[in-house]
C-alpha positions in Angstrom: 16.6 -39.3 -17.7 13.1 -39.7 -16.3 12.4 -42.6 -14.0 10.1 -45.1 -15.6 9.1 -48.7 -15.7 11.0 -51.9 -16.7 12.7 -50.8 -19.9 14.7 -48.0 -18.2 15.8 -50.3 -15.4 16.9 -52.9 -18.0 18.9 -50.2 -19.8 20.5 -49.1 -16.6 21.4 -52.7 -15.7 23.2 -53.0 -19.1 25.2 -49.9 -18.2 26.1 -51.3 -14.8 27.2 -54.6 -16.4 29.3 -52.8 -18.9 31.1 -50.7 -16.3 31.8 -53.5 -13.9 33.9 -54.4 -12.0 35.0 -51.7 -9.5 32.7 -49.0 -10.9 30.9 -48.4 -7.6 28.0 -47.0 -9.7 25.5 -45.2 -7.6 22.3 -43.1 -8.0 22.8 -39.8 -6.1 20.8 -36.8 -4.9 17.2 -35.9 -5.9 16.1 -39.2 -7.3 17.0 -41.1 -4.1 15.3 -38.4 -2.0 12.1 -38.4 -4.0 12.0 -42.2 -4.1 12.3 -42.4 -0.4 9.5 -39.8 0.0 7.2 -41.8 -2.4 7.2 -38.9 -4.8 7.4 -39.2 -8.6 11.2 -39.4 -9.2 12.7 -37.0 -11.6 16.1 -36.9 -13.1 18.4 -39.9 -12.2 21.9 -38.7 -11.6 24.6 -41.3 -11.6 28.1 -41.2 -10.1 31.0 -43.6 -10.3 34.5 -44.2 -9.0 35.7 -44.7 -12.6 37.5 -41.9 -14.4 35.7 -40.4 -17.4 38.1 -42.1 -19.9 37.5 -45.5 -18.3 33.7 -45.0 -18.4 33.9 -44.3 -22.1 36.3 -47.2 -22.7 34.2 -49.8 -20.9 30.9 -48.5 -22.2 32.1 -48.8 -25.8 33.5 -52.2 -25.2 30.0 -53.2 -24.0 28.5 -52.0 -27.2 27.1 -48.8 -25.7 27.3 -45.3 -27.3 29.0 -42.5 -25.3 28.8 -38.7 -25.5 31.5 -36.5 -23.7 28.9 -34.1 -22.4 30.9 -32.5 -19.6 34.4 -33.9 -19.4 35.7 -30.8 -17.6 33.4 -31.7 -14.8 33.9 -35.5 -15.1 30.6 -36.2 -16.9 29.9 -38.7 -19.7 26.5 -39.6 -21.1 26.1 -43.3 -21.8 23.3 -44.4 -24.1 21.7 -47.8 -23.5 18.5 -49.1 -25.3 17.7 -45.5 -26.3 18.0 -44.1 -22.8 20.8 -41.6 -22.0 22.4 -41.7 -18.5 24.7 -38.9 -17.3 27.5 -40.5 -15.2 29.9 -38.2 -13.3 33.1 -39.4 -11.6 33.2 -38.8 -7.9 34.6 -35.4 -7.4 35.6 -32.7 -5.0 35.1 -29.0 -5.7 37.7 -26.2 -5.6 37.0 -22.6 -4.6 33.8 -20.9 -5.7 35.0 -17.4 -6.6 32.0 -16.5 -8.8 29.4 -17.5 -6.1 27.9 -20.2 -8.4 30.5 -22.6 -9.9 33.7 -24.2 -8.6 36.9 -22.8 -10.2 38.2 -26.4 -10.5 37.2 -30.0 -9.7 39.2 -32.9 -8.3 38.3 -36.2 -9.8 38.9 -39.6 -8.2 37.9 -38.7 -4.6 35.9 -41.0 -2.4 32.1 -41.2 -2.5 31.8 -39.6 0.9 33.9 -36.6 -0.2 31.7 -36.3 -3.3 28.6 -36.3 -1.1 30.1 -33.8 1.3 30.2 -31.1 -1.5 26.4 -31.2 -2.0 24.0 -28.6 -0.7 21.6 -30.3 1.8 21.7 -33.6 3.7 18.5 -34.8 1.9 20.4 -34.6 -1.4 23.7 -36.0 0.0 22.6 -39.6 -0.2 23.5 -42.4 -2.6 22.1 -45.8 -3.6 24.2 -48.4 -5.5 22.3 -49.3 -8.7 22.4 -53.0 -7.9 20.1 -52.3 -4.9 17.4 -50.3 -6.8 14.9 -53.0 -6.5 16.0 -54.4 -3.2 13.2 -54.9 -0.6 15.3 -53.4 2.2 16.5 -50.5 0.0 16.8 -48.1 2.9 19.5 -50.4 4.5 21.6 -50.1 1.3 21.6 -46.4 1.1 24.9 -44.6 1.7 24.1 -41.7 4.0 27.1 -40.2 5.8 25.2 -36.9 6.8 22.0 -38.5 8.1 19.8 -37.3 5.2 17.3 -40.1 5.8 16.8 -38.8 9.4 16.1 -35.3 8.0 13.7 -36.7 5.5 11.8 -38.4 8.3 11.9 -35.1 10.4 10.9 -33.2 7.2 13.8 -30.8 7.7 16.2 -29.1 5.2 19.7 -28.9 6.7 22.9 -27.9 5.0 25.7 -30.4 4.7 28.3 -29.2 7.1 28.6 -25.4 7.8 25.7 -23.6 6.1 27.7 -20.4 5.9 30.3 -22.2 3.9 27.7 -24.0 1.7 26.0 -20.7 0.9 29.2 -18.8 0.3 30.1 -21.4 -2.3 26.8 -21.2 -4.3 24.4 -18.3 -4.0 21.6 -20.4 -5.5 21.5 -22.7 -2.5 19.6 -20.3 -0.2 16.9 -20.0 -2.8 16.9 -23.8 -3.3 16.3 -24.2 0.5 13.2 -22.1 0.3 12.1 -23.9 -2.9 12.5 -27.3 -1.2 10.5 -26.0 1.8 7.7 -25.2 -0.6 7.9 -28.3 -2.8 8.2 -30.8 0.0 6.3 -29.0 2.8 9.5 -29.1 4.9 11.0 -26.6 7.4 14.5 -25.2 7.2 16.8 -26.2 10.1 17.6 -23.2 12.4 21.3 -22.7 11.6 20.7 -23.2 7.9 17.9 -20.6 7.9 20.0 -18.2 10.0 22.8 -18.4 7.4 20.7 -17.2 4.5 20.6 -13.4 5.4 24.4 -13.5 5.9 25.0 -14.6 2.3 22.7 -12.4 0.4 25.6 -10.8 -1.5 26.5 -14.2 -2.9 22.9 -14.9 -3.9 22.8 -11.6 -5.7 25.4 -13.1 -8.2 23.0 -15.8 -9.4 21.7 -15.3 -13.0 18.1 -14.1 -13.2 17.3 -16.9 -15.6 18.2 -19.4 -12.9 16.3 -17.4 -10.3 13.2 -17.5 -12.4 13.3 -21.3 -12.7 13.7 -21.7 -8.9 11.0 -19.1 -8.1 8.6 -20.9 -10.5 9.3 -24.2 -8.8 8.7 -22.6 -5.4 5.4 -21.0 -6.5 4.2 -24.3 -7.9 5.2 -26.3 -4.8 3.1 -28.0 -2.2 3.3 -25.1 0.3 4.1 -21.9 -1.6 2.9 -19.7 1.2 5.7 -21.0 3.4 8.3 -20.7 0.6 7.3 -17.0 -0.1 7.3 -16.1 3.6 10.8 -17.6 3.9 11.9 -15.4 1.0 10.4 -12.3 2.7 11.9 -13.1 6.1 15.4 -14.0 4.9 15.8 -11.0 2.6 15.9 -13.0 -0.6 12.7 -11.4 -1.8 14.3 -8.0 -2.0 17.1 -9.2 -4.3 14.9 -10.0 -7.3 11.4 -8.7 -6.5 11.8 -5.7 -4.2 8.4 -4.4 -5.4 6.7 -7.1 -3.3 8.0 -5.8 0.0 5.5 -2.9 0.3 2.6 -5.4 0.2 3.7 -6.6 3.7 1.7 -4.7 6.3 -0.5 -2.9 3.7 -4.0 -2.9 5.2 -7.0 -3.4 2.9 -10.7 -2.4 3.0 -13.9 -4.1 4.0 -13.8 -6.3 0.9 -10.8 -8.2 2.3 -10.3 -9.9 5.6 -6.5 -10.0 5.2 -3.8 -7.4 4.4 -2.4 -7.4 0.9 0.6 -9.7 1.6 -1.5 -12.3 3.5 -4.2 -12.1 0.8 -1.5 -12.7 -1.9 -0.1 -15.7 -0.1 -3.6 -17.2 0.2 -4.3 -16.5 -3.5 -1.1 -18.3 -4.5 -2.1 -21.2 -2.3 -5.6 -21.4 -3.7 -4.5 -21.1 -7.4 -4.1 -24.2 -9.5 -0.5 -25.4 -9.7 0.1 -23.9 -13.1 3.0 -21.4 -13.5 1.1 -18.6 -15.1 -1.7 -18.8 -12.5 0.7 -18.9 -9.6 2.8 -16.0 -10.9 -0.4 -14.0 -11.6 -1.6 -14.7 -8.0 1.7 -13.4 -6.7 1.6 -10.2 -8.7 -2.1 -9.4 -9.2 -2.2 -6.9 -6.3 1.4 -5.7 -6.3 0.2 -2.2 -7.4 -2.1 -1.8 -4.3 0.4 -0.2 -1.9 1.4 2.6 -4.3 -2.3 3.4 -5.1 -3.7 3.2 -1.6 -5.7 6.2 -0.4 -7.9 6.7 2.6 -11.2 8.7 2.5 -12.6 10.9 5.3 -14.3 7.9 6.9 -11.1 6.0 7.1 -11.9 3.6 4.3 -9.1 2.4 2.1 -9.3 2.6 -1.7 -7.0 1.3 -4.4 -8.1 3.2 -7.5 -6.1 2.2 -10.6 -4.3 -0.6 -8.9 -4.9 -3.0 -11.8 -3.0 -0.8 -14.2 -0.2 -0.2 -11.6 0.0 -3.9 -11.0 0.4 -4.5 -14.7 3.2 -2.0 -14.9 5.1 -3.6 -12.0 4.4 -7.1 -13.2 6.0 -6.1 -16.5 9.1 -4.7 -14.8 9.5 -7.8 -12.7 9.1 -10.3 -15.5 11.4 -8.3 -17.8 14.0 -8.2 -15.0 13.8 -12.0 -14.8 14.0 -12.3 -18.6 10.7 -14.2 -18.9 9.6 -15.1 -22.4 7.0 -13.0 -24.2 4.3 -15.7 -24.4 4.4 -16.4 -20.7 4.5 -12.7 -19.9 1.4 -12.2 -22.0 -0.5 -15.0 -20.2 0.3 -13.5 -16.8 -0.6 -10.0 -18.0 -4.0 -11.2 -19.1 -4.8 -12.8 -15.8 -3.6 -9.7 -13.9 -5.4 -7.3 -16.2 -8.8 -9.0 -15.8 -8.6 -10.1 -12.1 -10.7 -7.1 -11.0 -13.6 -7.8 -13.3 -16.5 -9.4 -11.5 -19.7 -10.0 -13.7 -22.8 -9.7 -11.6 -26.5 -10.6 -12.1 -27.3 -7.1 -13.3 -24.9 -7.4 -16.2 -26.7 -7.7 -19.5 -25.9 -10.6 -21.9 -24.3 -8.0 -24.2 -22.0 -6.8 -21.4 -21.0 -10.4 -20.7 -20.2 -11.0 -24.4 -18.1 -7.8 -24.4 -16.1 -9.2 -21.5 -15.7 -12.5 -23.4 -14.4 -10.5 -26.3 -11.8 -8.8 -24.0 -10.6 -12.2 -22.8 -10.4 -13.4 -26.4 -8.4 -10.4 -27.4 -5.9 -11.2 -24.7 -5.7 -14.9 -25.6 -7.1 -15.8 -22.1 -9.4 -18.8 -22.0 -12.5 -18.4 -20.0 -11.7 -21.4 -17.8 -8.3 -20.0 -17.0 -9.8 -16.7 -15.9 -12.4 -18.7 -13.9 -9.7 -20.7 -12.1 -7.8 -17.6 -11.2 -10.9 -15.6 -10.1 -12.0 -18.2 -7.6 -8.5 -18.3 -6.1 -8.6 -14.6 -5.7 -12.1 -14.7 -4.2 -11.4 -17.4 -1.7 -8.2 -15.6 -0.6 -10.4 -12.6 0.6 -11.1 -14.7 3.7 -14.8 -14.7 3.9 -15.4 -18.5 3.6 -15.9 -20.9 0.7 -19.6 -21.7 0.5 -20.9 -18.3 -0.6 -17.9 -17.6 -2.9 -18.1 -20.9 -4.6 -21.9 -20.6 -5.2 -21.6 -17.1 -6.6 -18.6 -18.1 -8.8 -20.4 -21.1 -10.1 -23.4 -18.9 -11.2 -21.0 -16.5 -13.0 -19.2 -19.3 -14.8 -22.3 -21.1 -15.8 -23.7 -17.9 -17.4 -20.5 -17.1 -19.2 -20.1 -20.6 -20.4 -23.6 -20.6 -21.8 -23.0 -17.4 -23.7 -19.6 -18.6 -25.0 -21.1 -21.9 -26.2 -23.3 -20.0 -28.5 -20.1 -18.9 -30.2 -21.0 -15.2 -30.5 -18.7 -13.2 -32.9 -15.9 -11.8 -30.7 -13.7 -10.3 -33.3 -14.0 -8.7 -36.8 -12.8 -11.9 -38.4 -16.0 -13.6 -37.1 -18.3 -11.2 -38.9 -20.5 -12.5 -41.7 -19.0 -9.9 -44.0 -15.2 -9.6 -44.2 -13.2 -6.5 -45.2 -13.2 -7.2 -48.9 -17.0 -7.5 -48.9 -17.3 -4.2 -47.1 -15.0 -2.5 -49.7 -17.1 -3.9 -52.6 -20.3 -2.8 -50.8 -18.8 0.8 -50.4 -17.3 0.8 -53.9 -14.0 2.2 -52.7 -10.5 1.0 -51.7 -9.5 0.1 -48.2 -8.4 2.4 -45.5 -8.9 3.2 -41.8 -12.6 3.4 -42.5 -12.8 -0.4 -42.9 -11.6 -1.0 -39.3 -14.0 1.6 -38.0 -16.9 0.0 -39.8 -16.0 -3.4 -38.6 -15.8 -2.1 -35.0 -19.3 -0.6 -35.5 -20.7 -3.9 -36.8 -19.0 -5.9 -34.1 -20.6 -3.7 -31.4 -24.0 -4.3 -33.0 -23.7 -8.1 -33.1 -22.4 -8.2 -29.6 -25.7 -6.5 -28.6 -27.6 -9.0 -30.7 -25.7 -11.9 -32.3 -28.7 -12.6 -34.5 -27.6 -9.7 -36.6 -24.5 -11.5 -37.8 -25.8 -12.4 -41.2 -24.6 -11.0 -44.5 -28.0 -9.4 -45.2 -28.3 -7.6 -41.8 -24.7 -6.5 -41.8 -25.1 -5.0 -45.3 -28.0 -2.9 -44.0 -26.0 -1.8 -41.0 -23.0 -1.0 -43.1 -25.0 1.0 -45.6 -26.5 3.1 -42.8 -23.1 3.7 -41.4 -21.6 4.6 -44.8 -24.4 7.2 -45.3 -23.9 8.8 -42.0 
């Protein structure tokens, strides 16, 4: 349930009224954390002293609909005024033999024991729902592990022994790095030191879950810190070992930074969109394996774009990323090395626009990624921004003229060409369309039925 204005609070008040008395209904975890930080609050998780059966009984008596969404974990969804609230009975967790989920749960424990099973102190805080709009809200928060102090110190610290917390759930080390990126926090020393000691547990986490966390990390406030934490802790090598060779890989005169530092900067400069951030992370991953040095000591990376695409495909396939998203990242990586200059002809620019169109990559998306890559080279913003603006203005002007960028945009379609030739279709139609498209890319004024007939007839005679 997303936090919102009055109607949601009214719906929650109705739930609280239905479950009273003795429910001890509290908001726990991330919503309280984000509210205290002044961030847009996300999901509102509720917890209660009542057992699931009693929650359902009281809610129904109060005229509310209930859904037994997770009774094995003590969770019931209560629907009020069209809003669904997941309510979980205070619980303690048993052993975590699979490194992700408890083998069993104990319902009916105290709120403090419920909070003690959580990952980090900043998430082990609770707020009774009756105090949501209280002016002195901070004084009403239940905070047995000093999570508010850690919020003020901007620190991520495990609840209790970090080695135990990370042995229970292998996702927690990755979440620590993700929160560092999202919130701009540091990880407390003992918590950070525990991560490399629990890599075998983290290796058990499903790749689908890893992908979600990595995407949140990449789209965070400080992704450079999050990525460096992954590298320093060893988490990077569990799921993306291909990135490790970028660390320490020196570049050439066109870059001020080595490959890894350039990559971190590119991610930081990229707009906070998942495809752009993932492309920034992966666009130069092929450089270490293609690096050569000439007789003068200059480094070259011939063919690194193709190698980067190959490695990008392997990484995204390993993480079971969807086809549409993979295609978007591929397009950005494929074209990141293209840099139109003043000596490009308009025809060359139109051919580049055609390539973007064929890959389904909008010009503006390419532009946003290109400037991030350019700025990450480290030579200052003013010159890069001026040059980039010139490139984009020219490409936009040409694109606004709506030149034909595919055979479907030609003034004569395949059927018209077959009638003109007086023969049935075949591979020749595609070859002719390709010939005509090249002609109109050189001169869009030729894209008329009359001019294309003349060009087609000349081609058919040849």
